[in-house]
TORTOR-959151 format. One record per residue (C-alpha): x, z, y. Coordinates in Angstrom, 2 decimals. Each point is the difference from the previous one (the first is absolute). Example, Ala and Ser with C-alpha at 12.3 -4.5 7.8 and 13.67 -1.06 7.14 Angstrom:
2
+---------+---------+---------+
:       X :       Z :       Y :
+---------+---------+---------+
:   12.30 :    7.80 :   -4.50 :
:    1.37 :   -0.66 :    3.44 :
+---------+---------+---------+
//
This chain:
474
+---------+---------+---------+
:       X :       Z :       Y :
+---------+---------+---------+
:   65.76 :   15.94 :  -48.37 :
:   -1.32 :   -2.05 :    2.95 :
:    0.15 :    1.70 :    3.27 :
:   -3.02 :   -0.79 :    2.44 :
:    0.95 :   -0.69 :    3.64 :
:   -3.56 :    0.35 :    1.21 :
:    0.66 :    3.10 :    1.94 :
:    2.97 :   -1.54 :    1.87 :
:   -2.05 :   -3.12 :    0.73 :
:   -2.85 :    2.26 :    1.38 :
:    2.47 :    1.63 :    2.20 :
:    1.36 :   -3.31 :    1.22 :
:   -3.61 :   -1.05 :    0.73 :
:   -0.72 :    3.02 :    2.16 :
:    3.38 :   -0.33 :    1.82 :
:   -0.82 :   -3.67 :    0.74 :
:   -0.70 :   -0.43 :    3.79 :
:   -3.57 :   -0.74 :    1.09 :
:   -0.76 :   -3.68 :    1.15 :
:   -1.69 :    0.64 :    3.28 :
:   -1.10 :   -3.65 :    0.31 :
:   -1.59 :    0.20 :   -3.40 :
:   -2.05 :    3.18 :    0.72 :
:   -1.11 :   -1.54 :    3.49 :
:   -1.32 :   -2.89 :   -1.92 :
:   -1.80 :    2.40 :   -2.44 :
:   -1.71 :    1.55 :    2.92 :
:   -1.09 :   -3.37 :    1.41 :
:   -1.32 :   -1.22 :   -3.29 :
:   -1.86 :    3.35 :   -0.56 :
:   -1.56 :   -0.03 :    3.44 :
:   -0.99 :   -3.69 :   -0.26 :
:   -1.77 :    0.78 :   -3.42 :
:   -1.84 :    3.02 :    1.39 :
:   -1.12 :   -2.01 :    3.18 :
:   -1.15 :   -3.06 :   -2.19 :
:   -1.91 :    2.29 :   -2.37 :
:   -1.72 :    1.70 :    2.82 :
:   -0.96 :   -3.32 :    1.75 :
:   -1.25 :   -1.42 :   -3.29 :
:   -2.20 :    2.90 :   -0.56 :
:   -1.32 :    0.20 :    3.62 :
:   -0.58 :   -3.73 :    0.17 :
:   -1.87 :    0.01 :   -3.23 :
:   -2.27 :    2.89 :    1.12 :
:   -0.47 :   -1.81 :    3.28 :
:   -1.25 :   -3.15 :   -1.57 :
:   -2.52 :    1.97 :   -2.11 :
:   -1.14 :    1.93 :    2.99 :
:   -0.18 :   -3.02 :    2.28 :
:   -2.09 :   -1.91 :   -2.59 :
:   -2.87 :    2.28 :    0.91 :
:    0.41 :    0.24 :    3.85 :
:    1.57 :   -3.42 :    0.79 :
:    0.01 :   -2.68 :   -2.72 :
:   -3.57 :    0.27 :   -1.31 :
:   -1.69 :    0.63 :    3.49 :
:    1.99 :   -3.01 :    1.40 :
:   -1.08 :   -2.25 :   -2.93 :
:   -3.62 :    1.09 :    0.51 :
:    0.23 :   -0.74 :    3.81 :
:    1.50 :   -3.35 :   -0.46 :
:   -2.80 :   -0.96 :   -2.49 :
:   -2.75 :    1.40 :    2.08 :
:   -0.72 :   -3.13 :    1.91 :
:   -0.21 :    1.72 :    3.30 :
:    0.47 :   -2.34 :    3.00 :
:    2.98 :    0.48 :    2.32 :
:   -1.89 :   -0.59 :    3.23 :
:   -2.00 :    3.09 :    1.39 :
:   -3.70 :    0.18 :    0.85 :
:   -1.79 :    2.80 :    1.61 :
:   -1.58 :    3.10 :   -1.63 :
:   -2.48 :    2.27 :    1.60 :
:   -0.53 :    3.55 :   -1.56 :
:   -3.73 :    0.42 :   -0.97 :
:    0.16 :    3.21 :   -2.24 :
:    2.40 :    2.75 :   -0.78 :
:   -0.68 :    2.11 :   -3.01 :
:    1.52 :    3.35 :   -0.80 :
:   -0.67 :    1.44 :   -3.41 :
:    1.50 :    3.14 :   -1.69 :
:    0.20 :    0.21 :   -3.83 :
:   -2.16 :   -3.11 :   -0.67 :
:    2.32 :   -1.97 :   -2.39 :
:   -2.85 :   -1.90 :   -1.50 :
:   -1.29 :   -1.32 :    3.34 :
:    3.46 :   -0.49 :    1.52 :
:    2.79 :   -1.18 :   -2.17 :
:    2.34 :   -1.14 :    2.72 :
:    0.64 :    0.84 :    3.66 :
:    0.83 :   -2.36 :    2.88 :
:    3.34 :    1.71 :    0.32 :
:    2.00 :    2.36 :   -2.19 :
:    3.25 :    1.68 :    1.00 :
:    1.71 :   -0.36 :   -3.24 :
:   -0.62 :   -2.83 :   -2.42 :
:    0.61 :    1.95 :   -3.14 :
:   -2.59 :    2.46 :    1.25 :
:   -2.80 :   -2.57 :    0.36 :
:   -3.38 :    1.16 :   -1.45 :
:    0.27 :    3.64 :    0.72 :
:   -1.13 :    2.18 :    2.85 :
:   -2.69 :   -0.81 :    2.59 :
:   -1.30 :   -3.47 :    0.43 :
:    0.02 :   -1.68 :    3.54 :
:   -1.24 :   -3.61 :    0.20 :
:   -0.50 :   -2.49 :    2.84 :
:   -2.40 :   -2.84 :   -0.32 :
:    0.45 :   -3.03 :    2.47 :
:   -1.75 :   -3.18 :    1.09 :
:    2.34 :   -2.88 :   -0.30 :
:   -0.21 :   -2.94 :    2.41 :
:    1.93 :   -2.81 :    1.59 :
:    2.00 :    0.55 :    3.20 :
:   -1.84 :   -0.13 :    3.28 :
:    1.16 :   -1.86 :    3.22 :
:    3.21 :    0.96 :    1.81 :
:   -0.83 :   -0.59 :    3.67 :
:    1.80 :    0.30 :    3.25 :
:   -2.23 :    0.78 :    3.02 :
:    1.61 :   -1.47 :    3.16 :
:   -0.54 :    0.39 :    3.74 :
:   -1.47 :    3.41 :   -0.38 :
:   -0.53 :    2.48 :    2.93 :
:   -1.76 :    3.42 :    0.40 :
:    1.10 :    0.91 :   -3.55 :
:   -1.46 :    3.39 :   -1.14 :
:    0.94 :    1.92 :   -3.13 :
:   -1.72 :    2.80 :   -1.88 :
:    1.20 :    1.88 :   -2.98 :
:   -2.69 :    1.98 :   -1.89 :
:    0.80 :    3.42 :   -1.26 :
:    0.65 :    0.25 :   -3.72 :
:    0.03 :    2.94 :   -2.41 :
:    3.37 :    1.11 :   -1.21 :
:   -0.69 :    1.56 :   -3.48 :
:    2.98 :    2.29 :    0.13 :
:   -0.99 :    1.43 :    3.35 :
:   -3.81 :    0.31 :   -0.31 :
:   -0.03 :    1.33 :   -3.66 :
:   -0.79 :    3.74 :   -0.51 :
:    0.09 :    1.56 :   -3.35 :
:   -2.20 :    3.01 :   -0.01 :
:    1.27 :    1.09 :   -3.43 :
:    3.19 :    1.01 :    1.75 :
:    0.52 :    3.04 :    2.23 :
:   -0.45 :   -0.34 :    3.75 :
:   -0.92 :   -3.70 :   -0.26 :
:   -3.67 :    0.33 :    1.17 :
:   -0.06 :    3.17 :    1.88 :
:   -0.32 :   -1.80 :    3.40 :
:   -2.00 :   -3.10 :   -0.72 :
:   -1.72 :   -1.65 :    2.97 :
:   -1.67 :   -3.47 :   -0.06 :
:   -1.45 :   -2.38 :   -2.55 :
:    1.30 :   -0.07 :   -3.54 :
:   -0.67 :   -2.03 :   -3.19 :
:    0.81 :    2.37 :   -2.93 :
:    0.42 :   -0.58 :   -3.65 :
:    0.56 :    2.95 :   -2.38 :
:    1.53 :    2.21 :    2.78 :
:    2.21 :   -2.81 :    1.52 :
:   -1.28 :   -0.99 :    3.39 :
:    0.88 :   -2.82 :    2.26 :
:   -0.36 :    0.34 :    3.82 :
:   -1.73 :   -2.90 :    1.47 :
:   -0.61 :    1.29 :    3.48 :
:    2.53 :   -2.17 :    1.77 :
:   -1.22 :   -3.16 :   -1.56 :
:   -3.78 :    0.30 :   -0.32 :
:   -2.85 :    1.10 :    2.29 :
:   -2.92 :    1.16 :   -2.02 :
:   -3.60 :    0.96 :    0.52 :
:   -2.54 :    1.92 :   -2.07 :
:   -3.65 :    1.23 :    0.36 :
:   -0.55 :    3.42 :    1.16 :
:   -0.44 :    2.51 :   -2.85 :
:    2.06 :   -2.01 :   -2.47 :
:    2.77 :    2.67 :   -0.04 :
:    0.07 :    2.31 :   -3.07 :
:    0.98 :    3.57 :    0.50 :
:    3.59 :    0.43 :    0.89 :
:    2.82 :    1.05 :   -2.36 :
:    2.84 :    2.21 :    1.43 :
:    3.21 :   -1.94 :   -1.07 :
:    2.13 :    2.85 :    1.42 :
:   -0.37 :    1.31 :   -3.63 :
:    1.31 :   -2.56 :   -2.37 :
:   -2.33 :    0.92 :   -2.67 :
:   -2.96 :   -1.41 :    2.00 :
:    1.34 :   -3.59 :    0.35 :
:    2.05 :   -0.85 :   -3.16 :
:   -2.96 :   -2.03 :   -1.14 :
:   -0.99 :   -1.86 :    3.28 :
:   -1.60 :   -3.46 :   -0.84 :
:   -1.71 :   -2.29 :    2.57 :
:   -0.07 :   -0.25 :    3.75 :
:    0.55 :    3.16 :    2.08 :
:   -0.02 :    0.99 :    3.70 :
:    2.39 :    2.79 :    0.61 :
:    0.17 :    2.33 :    2.92 :
:    2.89 :    2.64 :   -0.22 :
:    0.14 :    0.02 :   -3.76 :
:   -3.98 :    0.19 :   -0.15 :
:   -0.78 :   -3.22 :   -2.04 :
:   -3.63 :   -1.18 :   -0.45 :
:   -0.77 :   -2.87 :   -2.41 :
:   -1.84 :   -2.90 :    1.43 :
:   -3.15 :   -1.17 :   -1.74 :
:   -0.99 :   -3.75 :   -0.18 :
:   -0.75 :   -1.94 :    3.00 :
:    3.28 :    0.18 :    1.99 :
:    1.69 :   -3.06 :    1.40 :
:    3.45 :   -0.73 :    1.33 :
:    1.91 :   -2.65 :    1.96 :
:    3.47 :   -0.68 :    0.57 :
:    1.57 :    1.28 :    3.18 :
:    1.35 :   -3.09 :    1.62 :
:   -1.53 :   -0.52 :    3.28 :
:    0.74 :   -1.85 :    3.28 :
:    0.96 :   -3.42 :   -1.54 :
:    0.29 :   -2.27 :    3.03 :
:   -1.94 :   -3.16 :   -0.37 :
:   -0.75 :   -0.89 :    3.67 :
:    1.42 :   -3.41 :    1.08 :
:    1.34 :   -0.34 :   -3.62 :
:   -0.33 :   -3.18 :   -2.05 :
:    1.91 :    1.10 :   -3.07 :
:   -0.33 :    3.14 :   -2.05 :
:    2.32 :    0.60 :   -2.90 :
:   -0.15 :    2.90 :   -2.42 :
:    2.94 :    0.90 :   -2.19 :
:   -1.00 :    2.91 :   -2.06 :
:   -0.43 :    2.88 :    2.55 :
:    1.83 :   -2.00 :    2.76 :
:   -2.10 :   -2.15 :    2.40 :
:    1.22 :   -2.58 :    2.51 :
:   -2.26 :   -1.55 :    2.62 :
:    0.57 :   -2.20 :    3.03 :
:   -0.27 :   -3.38 :    1.51 :
:    1.91 :   -2.88 :   -1.62 :
:    0.18 :   -3.63 :    0.72 :
:    0.50 :   -1.44 :   -3.29 :
:    0.76 :    0.78 :   -3.85 :
:    2.34 :   -2.02 :   -2.12 :
:    0.84 :    0.00 :   -3.76 :
:    3.44 :    1.67 :   -0.52 :
:    0.87 :   -2.45 :   -2.66 :
:   -1.27 :   -3.39 :    1.07 :
:   -0.16 :    0.75 :    3.76 :
:   -3.51 :   -1.57 :   -0.05 :
:   -2.29 :    1.24 :    2.68 :
:   -2.69 :    2.22 :   -1.49 :
:   -2.01 :    1.15 :    2.92 :
:   -0.09 :   -0.66 :    3.75 :
:   -1.64 :    2.29 :    2.61 :
:   -1.31 :   -2.88 :    2.11 :
:   -1.92 :   -1.22 :   -3.03 :
:   -1.78 :    3.35 :   -0.65 :
:   -0.88 :    1.58 :    3.43 :
:   -1.78 :    3.43 :    0.11 :
:    0.89 :    0.54 :   -3.75 :
:    2.22 :    2.44 :   -1.83 :
:    2.17 :   -1.15 :   -2.96 :
:    0.22 :    2.87 :   -2.59 :
:    2.13 :    0.14 :   -3.06 :
:    1.27 :    2.72 :   -2.51 :
:    3.74 :   -0.38 :   -0.53 :
:    2.61 :    1.83 :   -2.20 :
:    2.60 :    0.35 :    2.86 :
:    0.25 :   -0.57 :    3.75 :
:    3.38 :   -0.34 :    1.73 :
:    0.07 :   -0.01 :    3.71 :
:    2.77 :   -2.03 :    1.61 :
:    2.22 :    1.49 :    2.67 :
:   -1.35 :   -2.33 :    2.82 :
:   -3.44 :    1.45 :   -0.91 :
:   -1.71 :   -3.31 :    0.78 :
:   -0.25 :   -0.94 :   -3.65 :
:   -0.03 :    1.72 :   -3.41 :
:    0.11 :   -0.94 :   -3.68 :
:   -2.85 :    1.01 :   -2.37 :
:    0.62 :   -0.43 :   -3.88 :
:   -2.37 :   -0.58 :   -2.82 :
:   -3.20 :   -0.25 :    2.30 :
:   -3.39 :   -0.32 :   -1.70 :
:   -3.75 :    0.43 :    0.78 :
:    0.21 :   -1.92 :    3.23 :
:   -3.15 :    0.19 :    2.19 :
:   -1.05 :   -1.40 :    3.28 :
:   -2.58 :    2.01 :    1.99 :
:   -1.31 :    0.02 :    3.57 :
:    1.90 :    2.66 :    1.92 :
:   -3.23 :    1.84 :    0.97 :
:   -0.32 :    1.15 :   -3.63 :
:    3.02 :    2.52 :    0.37 :
:   -0.62 :    1.08 :    3.64 :
:    2.92 :    1.08 :    1.96 :
:    1.11 :    2.94 :   -2.07 :
:   -0.74 :    0.58 :   -3.62 :
:    1.09 :    2.10 :   -2.96 :
:    1.19 :   -0.48 :   -3.48 :
:   -3.36 :    0.88 :   -1.67 :
:   -1.94 :   -2.32 :    2.18 :
:    2.55 :   -2.80 :   -0.32 :
:   -0.11 :    0.22 :   -3.89 :
:   -3.86 :    0.14 :    0.14 :
:   -0.06 :   -3.23 :    2.03 :
:    2.21 :   -1.83 :   -2.36 :
:   -1.97 :    1.24 :   -2.98 :
:   -3.30 :   -1.23 :    1.45 :
:    0.97 :   -3.16 :    1.76 :
:    3.22 :   -1.01 :   -1.54 :
:   -1.24 :   -2.41 :   -2.54 :
:   -2.21 :   -1.93 :    2.58 :
:    2.62 :   -0.19 :    2.61 :
:    3.11 :   -0.95 :   -1.98 :
:    2.42 :   -2.13 :    2.00 :
:    0.89 :   -2.38 :   -2.65 :
:   -2.88 :   -1.83 :   -1.42 :
:    2.11 :   -2.06 :   -2.41 :
:   -1.44 :    1.16 :   -3.36 :
:    1.57 :   -2.79 :   -2.07 :
:    1.83 :    1.15 :   -3.02 :
:    2.85 :   -1.37 :   -2.20 :
:   -0.13 :    1.24 :   -3.58 :
:   -2.56 :    2.75 :    1.00 :
:    2.17 :    1.44 :    2.88 :
:   -0.13 :   -0.82 :    3.62 :
:    3.25 :   -1.68 :    1.07 :
:   -0.36 :   -1.57 :    3.45 :
:   -1.31 :    2.89 :    2.00 :
:    1.22 :    2.20 :    2.85 :
:   -1.01 :    3.58 :    0.04 :
:   -1.94 :   -0.37 :   -3.28 :
:   -2.36 :    2.49 :   -1.26 :
:    1.52 :    2.12 :   -2.82 :
:   -2.85 :   -1.01 :   -2.58 :
:    0.98 :   -3.66 :    0.49 :
:    3.65 :    0.58 :   -1.09 :
:   -0.47 :    2.70 :   -2.62 :
:    2.01 :   -0.50 :   -3.21 :
:   -1.02 :    3.12 :   -1.98 :
:   -2.64 :    2.37 :    1.02 :
:    1.40 :    3.09 :   -1.70 :
:    3.44 :    0.38 :   -1.72 :
:    2.14 :    2.94 :   -0.70 :
:    3.14 :    0.27 :    2.24 :
:    3.40 :    0.89 :   -1.53 :
:    3.14 :    0.94 :    2.13 :
:    1.70 :   -2.66 :   -2.38 :
:   -0.57 :   -1.71 :   -3.23 :
:    0.61 :    3.14 :   -2.09 :
:   -1.85 :    2.26 :    2.36 :
:    2.95 :    2.49 :    0.25 :
:    3.28 :    0.65 :    1.75 :
:    3.21 :    1.72 :   -1.29 :
:    1.55 :    1.01 :    3.33 :
:   -1.56 :    3.52 :    0.06 :
:   -0.07 :   -0.26 :    3.78 :
:   -3.66 :    0.55 :    0.49 :
:   -0.84 :   -3.79 :    0.44 :
:   -3.43 :    0.63 :   -1.53 :
:   -0.81 :    2.38 :    2.76 :
:    0.79 :   -2.60 :    2.71 :
:   -1.89 :   -2.65 :   -2.07 :
:   -3.18 :    2.00 :   -0.21 :
:    0.26 :    0.99 :    3.65 :
:    0.51 :   -3.41 :    1.36 :
:   -2.21 :   -1.88 :   -2.44 :
:   -2.71 :    2.44 :   -1.09 :
:   -2.20 :   -0.02 :    3.05 :
:   -3.27 :   -1.56 :   -1.40 :
:   -2.10 :   -0.11 :    3.22 :
:   -2.33 :    2.97 :   -0.79 :
:   -1.53 :    1.93 :    2.77 :
:    0.47 :   -2.73 :    2.60 :
:    3.65 :   -0.12 :   -0.35 :
:    2.14 :   -3.13 :   -0.04 :
:    0.94 :   -1.17 :   -3.56 :
:    3.57 :   -0.80 :   -0.85 :
:    0.95 :   -3.66 :    0.18 :
:    3.27 :   -1.27 :   -1.43 :
:    1.68 :   -2.88 :   -1.87 :
:   -0.33 :   -0.15 :   -3.72 :
:    0.68 :   -2.26 :   -3.04 :
:   -2.30 :   -1.25 :   -2.60 :
:   -0.30 :   -1.94 :   -3.16 :
:   -2.35 :   -3.03 :    0.06 :
:   -1.12 :    0.82 :   -3.67 :
:   -0.35 :    3.65 :    0.17 :
:   -2.39 :    1.82 :    2.43 :
:    0.58 :    3.48 :   -1.58 :
:    2.91 :    0.96 :    2.35 :
:    2.27 :   -1.04 :    2.87 :
:    3.24 :    1.39 :    1.21 :
:    1.35 :    0.95 :    3.31 :
:    3.64 :   -0.56 :   -0.89 :
:    1.18 :   -3.23 :   -1.57 :
:    3.32 :   -1.73 :    0.31 :
:    0.83 :   -2.40 :   -2.82 :
:    3.56 :   -0.73 :    1.28 :
:    0.75 :    3.75 :    0.15 :
:   -1.37 :    0.58 :   -3.45 :
:    2.12 :   -2.74 :   -1.50 :
:    3.07 :    1.41 :    1.78 :
:   -0.66 :    3.62 :   -1.03 :
:   -0.51 :   -1.22 :   -3.62 :
:    3.15 :   -2.06 :   -0.04 :
:    2.12 :    2.85 :    1.51 :
:   -1.21 :    2.72 :   -2.27 :
:    0.23 :   -2.12 :   -2.99 :
:    3.46 :   -1.61 :    0.74 :
:    1.92 :    3.25 :    1.04 :
:   -0.73 :    2.21 :   -3.02 :
:    0.14 :   -2.98 :   -2.36 :
:    3.52 :   -1.00 :    1.32 :
:    1.19 :    3.54 :   -0.12 :
:   -1.22 :    0.44 :   -3.57 :
:    1.55 :   -3.15 :   -1.25 :
:    3.43 :    0.49 :    1.81 :
:    0.25 :    3.67 :   -1.24 :
:   -0.92 :   -0.98 :   -3.57 :
:    2.48 :   -2.65 :   -0.05 :
:    2.84 :    2.02 :    1.37 :
:   -0.77 :    2.63 :   -2.80 :
:   -0.15 :   -2.77 :   -2.63 :
:    3.45 :   -1.37 :    1.29 :
:    1.54 :    3.51 :   -0.01 :
:   -1.25 :    0.59 :   -3.62 :
:    2.03 :   -3.09 :   -0.94 :
:    3.29 :    0.61 :    1.98 :
:    0.30 :    3.70 :    0.73 :
:    1.92 :    1.83 :   -2.68 :
:    1.31 :    3.63 :   -0.40 :
:    3.94 :   -0.05 :    0.03 :
:    2.13 :    2.35 :   -2.16 :
:    0.32 :    2.27 :    3.15 :
:   -3.83 :    0.45 :    0.00 :
:   -0.61 :   -2.02 :    3.11 :
:   -2.34 :   -3.10 :    0.41 :
:    1.48 :   -3.16 :    0.82 :
:   -0.89 :   -3.75 :    0.03 :
:    1.77 :   -1.47 :   -3.04 :
:   -0.61 :   -3.46 :   -1.20 :
:    0.51 :   -0.92 :   -3.68 :
:    3.36 :   -1.67 :    0.33 :
:    1.31 :    2.89 :    2.29 :
:   -1.37 :    2.69 :   -2.23 :
:    1.83 :   -1.69 :   -3.07 :
:    3.25 :   -0.15 :    1.84 :
:   -0.43 :    3.63 :    1.18 :
:   -0.57 :    1.17 :   -3.54 :
:    3.28 :   -1.89 :   -1.06 :
:    2.19 :    1.19 :    2.79 :
:   -1.32 :    3.44 :    0.04 :
:   -1.16 :    1.05 :   -3.56 :
:   -1.87 :    3.15 :   -0.34 :
:    1.48 :    2.78 :   -1.93 :
:   -2.79 :    0.05 :   -2.62 :
:    0.78 :   -3.78 :   -0.83 :
:    3.87 :    0.45 :   -0.55 :
:    1.20 :   -0.83 :   -3.44 :
:    1.32 :    2.53 :   -2.38 :
:    3.62 :   -1.22 :    0.32 :
:    0.16 :    1.26 :    3.57 :
:   -0.21 :    3.57 :   -1.21 :
:    3.18 :    1.78 :   -0.84 :
:    0.35 :    1.12 :   -3.64 :
:    1.61 :    3.37 :   -1.01 :
:    0.77 :    1.38 :   -3.47 :
:   -2.53 :    2.64 :   -1.10 :
:    2.22 :    2.74 :   -1.14 :
+---------+---------+---------+
//
């Protein structure tokens, strides 16, 4: 009878000392496999996700044909619509690109034109500055639907569905006697939750104003006495006496005081930067230049009168009479009129080519606040650089950087792709060279080594029968 030594062999296997080096290698291989599998899955998911938020938008932006050089945009209308999906399919800015098309609709329409003149005013003296007050929406807004918001109203308010804006600090209004309707006591919220129209409030007693009331901006005491230049940049006005004006790019002389005595050069600019020496200043993107006798303005004027004069006499007293055009657009003019350099009369403004951002840092709130002033109610409209496509007048964008788009696309495509390829290559390589030893540990074993290992250390199950001891079966 054959006697089986399997039990003894198993005992010997159990008593065999552990190979620490072998098991350390097993842990390293196992950790490498886990990391590579995780990276392969994450990179594959990233590529699919980035296709929506990076790859396809970058492709559309690169193919949009938008020019790399900025022009100027002026806000002409801001539209706010709630639950009007048919009339408004896209907003000018959405906080999350995957959420486009839902929620309220907020659009900004702009007029697109070429850049105005960048001018340096030199040899200036008696410079006077005036900054007109503006409405801060977050401060002047009162929601009468909330408790204790309208219990102490005083001043002039424009209301819409119970939400009122205080205009007392910015406007001075007049209305005929007897045009006030019976007052509502806003101390009790139920009386004012539906306020709509123009109201004069005195200690929470609010009366609606009938038609016939007029308002003007509160911006008085603009010094024009002895001034020969008058520059307006939004709600900021600079006046003074200057000797000459030069082009900031070409250094060409645009205007000399000795050539235009007893006249005032007026222009509307985007920004004004006063130099520290205060005898010169830089005005950027200046348009609508006029040259009028100084007697028209008087010694002191106000914003309403100033705008009225420019509206009535501006077209007949324009400084630059060169109306020659190249390709339908005025090219060789200083302080040109906006209608001579207009590219598109009306286009929808997007914050970028996709009309959305993914930072979730309230960029759209800042975008609408800075660029959504459309000039209504005698306020100054927003003016800012923008980018347009020569073949598409439907939209323009305020942010466009072709180099950045290419860099972002390359980075977000290269990194996950390399990680995916490297991790998959390592996993494939491990599938070819990693084997499980007789001790149950994983090790890197090539074909030649594995054969030699099997020959030098045969497994018990592969032993021939003549290795077993035989015994008589009594």
